[in-house]
C-alpha positions as semicolon CSV with decimal commas, in nm:
position;residue;x (nm);y (nm);z (nm)
1;M;-1,080;-0,149;-2,580
2;L;-0,728;-0,073;-2,457
3;E;-0,860;0,087;-2,138
4;K;-1,079;-0,216;-2,068
5;A;-0,781;-0,448;-2,118
6;L;-0,574;-0,243;-1,870
7;E;-0,860;-0,247;-1,619
8;N;-0,878;-0,626;-1,650
9;I;-0,503;-0,654;-1,592
10;A;-0,527;-0,430;-1,284
11;E;-0,819;-0,627;-1,148
12;K;-0,628;-0,951;-1,189
13;I;-0,311;-0,807;-1,027
14;L;-0,516;-0,690;-0,727
15;T;-0,613;-1,051;-0,652
16;Y;-0,249;-1,132;-0,571
17;D;-0,115;-1,056;-0,226
18;E;0,183;-0,825;-0,187
19;A;0,394;-1,089;-0,012
20;S;0,375;-1,323;-0,311
21;L;0,462;-1,043;-0,552
22;T;0,743;-0,912;-0,331
23;G;0,898;-1,258;-0,337
24;L;0,950;-1,206;-0,711
25;W;1,080;-0,849;-0,683
26;E;1,452;-0,935;-0,661
27;K;1,430;-1,182;-0,951
28;Y;1,279;-0,924;-1,186
29;K;1,507;-0,649;-1,060
30;R;1,808;-0,859;-1,162
31;K;1,653;-0,937;-1,501
32;M;1,578;-0,570;-1,559
33;E;1,931;-0,466;-1,465
34;S;2,077;-0,716;-1,714
35;F;1,979;-0,527;-2,027
36;E;1,911;-0,732;-2,338
37;T;1,729;-0,642;-2,656
38;T;1,472;-0,917;-2,603
39;K;1,101;-0,943;-2,535
40;E;1,188;-1,129;-2,212
41;W;1,381;-0,826;-2,086
42;E;1,090;-0,596;-2,179
43;K;0,846;-0,820;-1,992
44;A;1,078;-0,829;-1,690
45;V;1,077;-0,448;-1,675
46;I;0,696;-0,437;-1,691
47;I;0,664;-0,706;-1,423
48;F;0,914;-0,526;-1,199
49;F;0,714;-0,205;-1,217
50;I;0,382;-0,385;-1,163
51;I;0,524;-0,532;-0,843
52;N;0,644;-0,185;-0,738
53;A;0,304;-0,037;-0,823
54;V;0,132;-0,283;-0,590
55;R;0,383;-0,207;-0,313
56;V;0,333;0,169;-0,352
57;K;-0,046;0,130;-0,367
58;N;-0,043;-0,071;-0,044
59;H;0,188;0,179;0,126
60;I;-0,042;0,470;0,036
61;F;-0,349;0,269;0,139
62;N;-0,199;0,179;0,478
63;E;-0,092;0,539;0,543
64;Q;-0,442;0,666;0,467
65;V;-0,605;0,404;0,691
66;A;-0,368;0,497;0,975
67;Q;-0,442;0,868;0,928
68;N;-0,816;0,803;0,929
69;K;-0,786;0,599;1,250
70;E;-0,582;0,879;1,406
71;K;-0,849;1,133;1,308
72;Q;-1,119;0,913;1,459
73;T;-0,915;0,878;1,779
74;D;-0,867;1,254;1,793
75;K;-1,242;1,308;1,757
76;T;-1,321;1,075;2,048
77;D;-1,042;1,226;2,257
78;N;-1,190;1,573;2,210
79;K;-1,496;1,481;2,417
80;H;-1,302;1,582;2,728
81;P;-1,069;1,873;2,649
82;T;-0,871;1,832;2,972
83;Q;-0,793;1,471;2,892
84;S;-0,454;1,400;2,739
85;K;-0,373;1,087;2,544
86;D;-0,137;0,966;2,818
87;I;-0,353;1,042;3,122
88;P;-0,688;0,872;3,168
89;Y;-0,985;1,104;3,216
90;L;-1,087;1,107;3,581
91;K;-1,397;1,272;3,719
92;R;-1,429;1,365;4,086
93;I;-1,747;1,232;4,240
94;K;-1,872;1,341;4,585
């Protein structure tokens, strides 16, 4: 039951875009840094780390997509071993 509840929370969080969450990052950072023995402070800490989790997830995702694109580019570039990335492949025709 706990795992299902966490999955539901994660699913809901994933519907929000990073830009909207990042807009709240500073607010919750300040709340977290102002320690109080209250439930509001505890919630602020959790919210702050949820926002960071989304940011880290997106960073990792974007890095992996870029690496996959680079690998695909390398595969297509390997069709002509003499071709460099900076010089277009030219073929002499008589």
